[in-house]
Backbone as JSON, one array per atom type, in Angstrom:
{
  "sequence": "XXXXXXXXXXXXXXXXXXXXXXXXXXXXXXXXXXXXXXXXXXXXXXXXXXXXXXXXXXXXXXXXXXXXXXXXXXXXXXXXXXXXXXXXXXXXXXXXXXXXXXXXXXXXXXXXXXXXXXXXXXXXXXXXXXXXXXXXXXXXX",
  "N": [[-21.92, 9.71, -77.65], [-19.8, 7.22, -78.72], [-16.29, 7.09, -79.63], [-15.8, 5.35, -81.86], [-18.28, 5.48, -83.03], [-18.71, 7.92, -83.84], [-16.69, 7.86, -85.75], [-17.69, 5.96, -87.61], [-20.17, 7.23, -88.48], [-18.96, 9.41, -89.62], [-17.62, 7.94, -91.77], [-19.77, 6.8, -93.16], [-21.04, 9.11, -94.1], [-19.03, 10.12, -95.84], [-17.72, 8.19, -97.44], [-18.41, 7.9, -100.0], [-17.25, 9.75, -101.58], [-14.56, 10.4, -100.83], [-11.27, 8.72, -100.28], [-10.85, 6.82, -97.46], [-8.8, 5.9, -94.84], [-8.38, 3.95, -92.19], [-5.96, 4.08, -89.45], [-5.41, 4.19, -86.85], [-3.09, 4.44, -84.31], [-1.31, 2.52, -85.72], [0.94, 3.4, -86.95], [2.61, 4.85, -85.06], [2.56, 5.62, -81.59], [0.23, 8.04, -80.82], [-0.34, 8.93, -83.36], [-2.89, 10.11, -85.62], [-6.28, 9.02, -85.95], [-7.17, 8.41, -88.69], [-6.66, 8.65, -92.15], [-7.74, 10.93, -94.65], [-8.44, 11.31, -97.96], [-8.42, 13.08, -100.98], [-8.27, 14.28, -104.23], [-5.27, 14.64, -104.52], [-4.73, 15.65, -102.04], [-4.39, 15.3, -98.51], [-5.86, 14.71, -95.48], [-5.36, 14.36, -91.86], [-7.19, 12.86, -89.46], [-8.45, 12.91, -86.15], [-10.83, 11.44, -84.18], [-13.12, 12.17, -81.66], [-14.95, 11.35, -78.62], [-16.75, 13.31, -77.45], [-17.12, 16.94, -77.45], [-15.83, 17.86, -75.2], [-13.55, 16.41, -74.94], [-9.85, 16.35, -74.86], [-6.96, 16.38, -76.91], [-4.72, 13.61, -76.39], [-1.61, 13.47, -74.62], [0.52, 12.33, -76.22], [-0.64, 12.54, -78.8], [-0.73, 15.43, -79.08], [2.08, 15.74, -79.21], [2.73, 14.41, -81.38], [1.25, 15.78, -83.38], [2.56, 18.35, -82.99], [5.1, 17.98, -83.77], [4.6, 17.59, -86.56], [3.59, 20.1, -86.98], [5.76, 21.74, -86.7], [7.02, 21.47, -89.12], [5.45, 22.82, -90.98], [3.11, 21.8, -91.29], [-0.01, 22.65, -90.74], [-2.66, 22.87, -91.5], [-3.67, 20.51, -92.07], [-4.59, 18.56, -90.15], [-7.18, 17.31, -88.51], [-9.66, 17.36, -86.0], [-12.55, 15.71, -84.98], [-15.8, 15.61, -83.76], [-19.11, 14.66, -82.68], [-22.2, 16.42, -82.18], [-25.33, 16.17, -81.28], [-26.96, 15.86, -84.27], [-24.98, 16.89, -85.75], [-21.58, 17.37, -87.23], [-18.76, 18.38, -85.49], [-15.94, 20.27, -86.11], [-12.54, 20.87, -85.75], [-9.37, 22.45, -86.2], [-6.4, 20.84, -85.59], [-4.15, 22.31, -84.79], [-5.4, 24.55, -83.65], [-6.64, 23.51, -81.35], [-4.44, 22.77, -79.95], [-3.24, 25.29, -79.6], [-5.25, 26.58, -78.06], [-5.03, 25.08, -76.0], [-6.85, 22.98, -74.79], [-10.12, 21.39, -74.79], [-12.06, 20.55, -77.76], [-14.42, 22.22, -77.53], [-13.44, 24.55, -76.54], [-11.96, 25.94, -78.42], [-11.5, 27.38, -81.84], [-13.91, 26.33, -84.09], [-15.91, 24.32, -86.32], [-19.43, 23.77, -86.94], [-21.21, 21.27, -88.63], [-23.48, 19.98, -90.67], [-24.75, 16.61, -91.25], [-25.49, 15.92, -93.81], [-24.26, 17.94, -95.17], [-21.46, 17.72, -94.82], [-19.75, 16.29, -96.68], [-19.79, 18.14, -99.01], [-18.47, 20.38, -97.32], [-15.97, 19.13, -96.77], [-15.04, 18.65, -99.43], [-14.72, 21.38, -100.36], [-12.74, 22.19, -98.53], [-10.67, 20.44, -99.45], [-10.2, 21.55, -102.0], [-9.57, 24.13, -101.38], [-7.1, 23.89, -99.76], [-5.53, 22.78, -101.79], [-5.26, 24.87, -103.17], [-6.87, 25.59, -105.36], [-9.17, 27.61, -106.36], [-11.09, 27.93, -108.22], [-14.18, 27.19, -108.66], [-15.89, 26.87, -110.59], [-14.82, 25.31, -112.43], [-14.28, 22.97, -110.88], [-16.9, 22.16, -110.5], [-18.0, 19.92, -111.45], [-17.09, 17.97, -109.64], [-18.35, 18.55, -107.34], [-21.09, 18.47, -108.04], [-22.27, 16.03, -107.85], [-22.84, 15.74, -105.27], [-25.27, 16.84, -104.82]],
  "CA": [[-21.62, 9.02, -78.78], [-18.46, 6.79, -78.6], [-15.45, 7.69, -80.73], [-15.9, 4.35, -82.93], [-19.64, 5.55, -83.57], [-18.49, 9.18, -84.46], [-15.84, 7.41, -86.93], [-18.71, 5.3, -88.43], [-20.91, 8.1, -88.94], [-18.24, 10.11, -90.46], [-17.46, 7.02, -93.05], [-21.08, 6.78, -93.79], [-21.34, 10.33, -94.83], [-18.02, 10.58, -96.74], [-17.04, 7.05, -98.19], [-18.73, 7.8, -101.55], [-16.62, 10.97, -101.99], [-13.13, 10.38, -100.59], [-10.59, 7.67, -99.67], [-10.67, 6.86, -95.93], [-7.94, 4.83, -94.32], [-8.09, 3.87, -90.54], [-4.83, 3.71, -89.09], [-5.23, 4.51, -85.42], [-1.76, 3.82, -83.56], [-0.68, 1.45, -86.45], [2.28, 3.78, -87.32], [3.22, 5.08, -83.81], [1.67, 6.26, -80.65], [-0.05, 9.58, -81.02], [-0.84, 9.09, -84.78], [-4.31, 10.42, -85.53], [-7.26, 7.81, -86.43], [-7.5, 8.02, -90.12], [-6.19, 9.52, -93.36], [-8.83, 11.09, -95.53], [-7.69, 11.74, -99.18], [-9.01, 13.28, -102.14], [-7.66, 15.42, -105.23], [-3.87, 14.83, -104.16], [-4.67, 16.29, -100.69], [-4.73, 14.35, -97.46], [-6.2, 15.25, -94.0], [-5.23, 13.3, -90.79], [-8.46, 13.01, -88.71], [-8.8, 12.31, -84.99], [-12.12, 11.22, -83.61], [-13.35, 12.18, -80.07], [-16.41, 10.94, -78.27], [-17.55, 14.54, -77.44], [-16.37, 18.04, -77.69], [-15.07, 18.2, -74.07], [-12.29, 15.59, -74.82], [-8.67, 16.76, -75.15], [-6.01, 15.35, -77.36], [-3.75, 13.0, -75.31], [-0.26, 14.2, -74.81], [1.34, 11.73, -77.39], [-1.34, 13.01, -79.91], [-0.15, 16.73, -79.13], [3.61, 15.76, -79.26], [2.87, 14.01, -82.78], [0.89, 16.85, -84.19], [3.42, 19.45, -82.93], [6.3, 17.57, -84.75], [4.04, 17.94, -87.93], [3.42, 21.61, -87.15], [7.2, 22.42, -86.85], [7.33, 21.41, -90.64], [4.55, 23.6, -91.65], [1.75, 21.19, -91.36], [-1.0, 23.34, -89.88], [-3.91, 22.88, -92.06], [-4.01, 19.13, -92.52], [-4.85, 17.88, -89.07], [-8.51, 17.88, -87.91], [-10.23, 16.74, -84.83], [-13.79, 15.57, -85.29], [-16.65, 14.86, -82.87], [-20.4, 15.02, -83.16], [-23.1, 16.88, -81.33], [-26.59, 15.84, -81.94], [-26.75, 15.22, -85.66], [-23.96, 17.61, -86.44], [-20.14, 17.13, -87.11], [-17.95, 19.5, -84.94], [-14.68, 20.0, -86.79], [-11.64, 22.0, -85.44], [-7.95, 22.11, -86.64], [-5.56, 20.34, -84.24], [-3.41, 23.43, -84.3], [-6.23, 25.41, -82.82], [-6.82, 22.86, -80.05], [-3.15, 22.87, -79.24], [-3.11, 26.69, -79.29], [-6.22, 26.88, -77.02], [-4.71, 24.2, -74.73], [-8.08, 22.5, -74.22], [-10.74, 20.58, -75.77], [-12.74, 21.2, -79.06], [-15.44, 23.18, -77.16], [-12.67, 25.68, -76.03], [-11.17, 26.62, -79.47], [-12.28, 27.77, -83.01], [-14.42, 25.15, -84.64], [-17.23, 24.73, -87.15], [-20.39, 22.76, -86.91], [-21.49, 21.04, -90.05], [-24.75, 18.84, -90.77], [-24.37, 15.23, -91.73], [-25.65, 16.09, -95.15], [-23.28, 19.06, -95.59], [-20.18, 17.37, -94.49], [-19.06, 16.03, -98.06], [-19.35, 19.46, -99.66], [-17.53, 20.98, -96.51], [-14.55, 18.47, -96.99], [-14.4, 18.88, -100.59], [-14.34, 22.67, -100.28], [-11.46, 22.21, -97.86], [-9.56, 19.97, -100.25], [-9.81, 22.52, -103.1], [-8.86, 25.26, -100.67], [-5.85, 23.45, -99.56], [-4.93, 22.77, -103.06], [-5.12, 26.34, -103.97], [-7.94, 25.6, -106.57], [-10.37, 28.43, -105.99], [-11.96, 27.88, -109.5], [-15.04, 26.27, -108.34], [-16.62, 26.49, -111.78], [-13.94, 24.2, -113.03], [-14.5, 21.94, -110.1], [-18.26, 21.86, -110.38], [-18.18, 18.49, -111.72], [-16.86, 17.13, -108.53], [-19.48, 18.75, -106.35], [-22.49, 18.25, -108.41], [-22.66, 14.76, -107.29], [-23.23, 15.85, -103.95], [-26.62, 17.31, -104.81]],
  "C": [[-20.11, 8.49, -78.67], [-17.7, 7.18, -79.79], [-15.62, 6.69, -82.11], [-17.37, 5.0, -83.66], [-19.6, 7.0, -84.36], [-17.65, 8.87, -86.02], [-16.92, 6.88, -87.97], [-19.74, 6.14, -89.06], [-20.37, 9.14, -90.0], [-17.95, 9.2, -91.96], [-18.69, 6.99, -93.75], [-21.43, 7.94, -94.6], [-20.16, 10.57, -96.04], [-17.52, 9.46, -97.7], [-17.39, 7.18, -99.71], [-17.96, 8.87, -102.29], [-15.02, 11.03, -101.93], [-12.66, 8.99, -100.12], [-10.44, 7.79, -98.19], [-9.86, 5.73, -95.54], [-7.78, 4.84, -92.85], [-6.77, 3.41, -90.34], [-4.39, 3.81, -87.62], [-4.04, 3.72, -84.69], [-1.21, 2.84, -84.51], [0.66, 2.02, -86.77], [3.06, 3.96, -85.9], [2.19, 5.67, -82.83], [1.53, 7.6, -80.82], [-0.71, 9.82, -82.5], [-2.37, 9.27, -84.72], [-5.03, 9.04, -86.15], [-7.23, 7.43, -87.85], [-6.85, 9.07, -91.13], [-7.46, 9.57, -94.23], [-8.23, 11.84, -96.8], [-8.7, 12.0, -100.38], [-8.36, 14.54, -103.02], [-6.27, 15.67, -104.77], [-3.86, 15.67, -102.83], [-5.07, 15.25, -99.69], [-4.89, 15.11, -96.08], [-5.88, 14.07, -93.02], [-6.42, 13.72, -89.9], [-8.3, 12.21, -87.5], [-10.22, 12.41, -84.59], [-12.33, 11.22, -82.21], [-14.76, 11.94, -79.86], [-17.45, 12.1, -77.94], [-16.64, 15.63, -77.42], [-15.62, 18.66, -76.3], [-13.82, 17.37, -73.94], [-11.13, 16.44, -75.4], [-7.81, 15.84, -75.96], [-5.01, 14.88, -76.34], [-2.3, 13.61, -75.67], [0.63, 13.44, -75.94], [0.62, 12.27, -78.66], [-0.7, 14.64, -80.12], [1.31, 16.75, -79.7], [3.59, 15.29, -80.86], [2.44, 15.24, -83.86], [1.91, 18.1, -84.12], [4.69, 19.16, -83.88], [5.82, 17.94, -86.28], [4.02, 19.52, -88.16], [4.73, 22.31, -87.4], [7.61, 22.17, -88.41], [6.49, 21.94, -91.4], [3.28, 22.93, -91.91], [0.79, 21.72, -90.36], [-2.38, 23.13, -90.16], [-4.61, 21.43, -92.1], [-4.41, 18.11, -91.39], [-6.07, 18.19, -88.48], [-8.93, 16.94, -86.87], [-11.71, 16.82, -85.01], [-14.47, 14.94, -84.3], [-18.16, 14.98, -83.29], [-21.21, 15.6, -81.82], [-24.36, 16.99, -81.91], [-26.46, 15.35, -83.29], [-25.81, 16.09, -86.56], [-22.45, 17.09, -86.18], [-19.64, 18.49, -86.42], [-16.48, 19.31, -85.41], [-13.72, 21.16, -86.23], [-10.23, 21.53, -86.0], [-7.1, 21.76, -85.23], [-4.82, 21.52, -83.74], [-4.28, 24.32, -83.44], [-6.59, 24.91, -81.67], [-5.67, 22.91, -79.21], [-2.79, 24.36, -78.73], [-4.0, 26.96, -78.03], [-5.81, 26.09, -75.9], [-5.78, 23.62, -74.05], [-8.87, 21.76, -75.14], [-11.38, 21.3, -76.91], [-13.7, 22.37, -78.6], [-14.7, 24.55, -76.61], [-11.78, 26.33, -77.17], [-12.06, 26.7, -80.68], [-12.64, 26.28, -83.55], [-15.55, 25.47, -85.53], [-18.0, 23.51, -87.08], [-21.0, 22.41, -88.17], [-22.51, 19.82, -90.0], [-24.13, 17.66, -91.51], [-24.42, 15.32, -93.33], [-24.59, 16.95, -95.97], [-21.86, 18.52, -95.53], [-19.32, 16.96, -95.9], [-18.65, 17.34, -98.75], [-18.53, 20.3, -98.73], [-16.19, 20.49, -96.9], [-14.12, 18.85, -98.45], [-14.06, 20.5, -100.91], [-12.93, 22.81, -99.58], [-10.37, 21.76, -98.7], [-9.2, 20.83, -101.34], [-9.06, 23.83, -102.4], [-7.46, 24.97, -100.45], [-4.87, 23.32, -100.8], [-4.65, 23.91, -103.85], [-6.1, 26.43, -105.32], [-9.18, 26.3, -106.21], [-11.25, 28.62, -107.19], [-13.03, 26.98, -109.23], [-16.02, 25.78, -109.52], [-15.94, 25.23, -112.27], [-14.15, 22.92, -112.17], [-16.01, 21.56, -109.84], [-18.6, 20.49, -110.59], [-17.94, 17.68, -110.43], [-17.79, 17.27, -107.51], [-20.9, 18.5, -106.87], [-23.01, 16.96, -108.05], [-23.11, 14.53, -105.99], [-24.79, 16.09, -103.73], [-27.67, 16.41, -105.38]]
}
């Protein structure tokens, strides 16, 4: 699957729930492909055509500059395998010094990806009271 096809599948699954802005290299070389925002939390996402692709040197450099300032959890690398999204933290890819299939990652079904992301947004926000946030996730079922 090509990178733009992975991105299109992600947008199709997520556009109803989050704000997605494609910015690939619009800011500077190495900047990740898009920004995904919800509930005052933003993730930078890089899409790869398959799980044996590595970050380019300019992407590693960009991510390391962010990591130097404490941004460890908000940069994700996403690909697809069959009908599943494969999601990894950029910091884990950099630590593993290799592609997605060589680092810690999670596999999430297309139907489950919105709930997975909403859980991540609430976790990053420090909002563990899911009963209070039930309203935001009920629309997923």
